[in-house]
C-alpha positions in Angstrom: -82.3 135.6 238.1 -79.8 133.0 239.2 -81.6 130.3 241.2 -78.5 130.0 243.4 -78.7 133.5 244.8 -79.3 133.8 248.5 -78.8 136.8 250.8 -76.0 136.3 253.3 -78.5 136.0 256.1 -80.7 133.4 254.4 -80.9 130.1 256.4 -80.9 127.5 253.6 -82.9 125.0 255.8 -85.8 127.4 256.0 -85.5 129.0 252.5 -88.4 128.4 250.1 -87.3 131.0 247.5 -86.9 128.4 244.8 -89.1 125.6 246.0 -91.9 124.6 243.7 -95.3 125.3 245.4 -93.5 127.2 248.2 -94.1 130.8 249.3 -90.9 131.9 247.5 -89.2 133.5 250.5 -85.7 133.7 251.8 -85.7 133.4 255.6 -83.2 134.1 258.4 -82.9 131.9 261.4 -85.6 133.0 263.9 -85.0 134.8 267.1 -87.2 132.8 269.5 -88.8 134.8 272.4 -90.3 132.8 275.3 -93.8 133.8 276.3 -95.7 133.4 279.6 -97.3 130.3 277.9 -94.9 127.4 277.9 -96.6 125.9 274.9 -96.2 129.1 272.7 -93.1 131.1 271.6 -92.8 134.2 269.4 -90.6 133.6 266.4 -89.1 136.8 264.8 -87.2 136.5 261.5 -86.3 138.3 258.3 -87.8 137.4 254.9 -87.3 138.6 251.3 -88.6 137.5 247.9 -86.4 135.5 245.5 -84.5 138.6 244.3 -83.8 139.7 247.9 -84.6 143.3 247.1 -87.5 143.9 249.5 -86.9 142.7 253.1 -89.5 142.3 255.8 -89.5 141.4 259.5 -92.1 138.7 260.4 -93.4 137.7 263.8 -95.4 134.6 264.4 -96.6 132.9 267.6 -96.0 129.2 267.2 -96.9 126.2 269.3 -93.8 124.6 270.8 -92.4 122.1 270.3 -93.2 122.4 266.6 -94.3 119.2 264.9 -92.5 120.2 261.7 -89.9 122.7 260.8 -90.7 126.1 262.3 -91.2 127.8 259.0 -93.8 125.3 257.9 -95.9 125.6 261.1 -99.2 127.4 261.2 -99.2 130.5 263.5 -101.3 130.3 266.6 -104.7 131.8 265.8 -103.6 131.7 262.1 -102.1 135.2 262.1 -98.6 136.6 261.8 -97.3 140.2 261.6 -95.3 141.3 258.6 -93.5 144.6 258.7 -91.4 146.3 256.1 -87.7 146.8 257.2 -88.4 150.6 257.5 -90.6 149.8 260.5 -88.1 147.4 262.2 -86.5 150.1 264.3 -89.9 151.0 265.8 -90.6 147.4 266.6 -87.2 147.0 268.4 -87.9 150.1 270.5 -91.4 148.9 271.4 -90.0 145.5 272.4 -87.4 147.1 274.6 -90.0 149.2 276.3 -92.2 146.1 276.9 -89.5 143.9 278.2 
């Protein structure tokens, strides 16, 4: 694999696909959704492994403002939701119903 490969949607400033001791993920820029809590926002973004073959949608509640880059911040309560792309349509429909 060529270490220069990045999917078109990969945000280089958040990409750790080729970083030593990183989590080896390409990441898109996040869509940030405001919550009722002014100190917490929901970050929704796409990820994939270094080869870009398997894509996921990830959601994490993060404290704002973040003290470091958003992709290095620990999620509130230490959890995030990772969904295969095949589930992304259902998430979009659910968010539309809830908003």
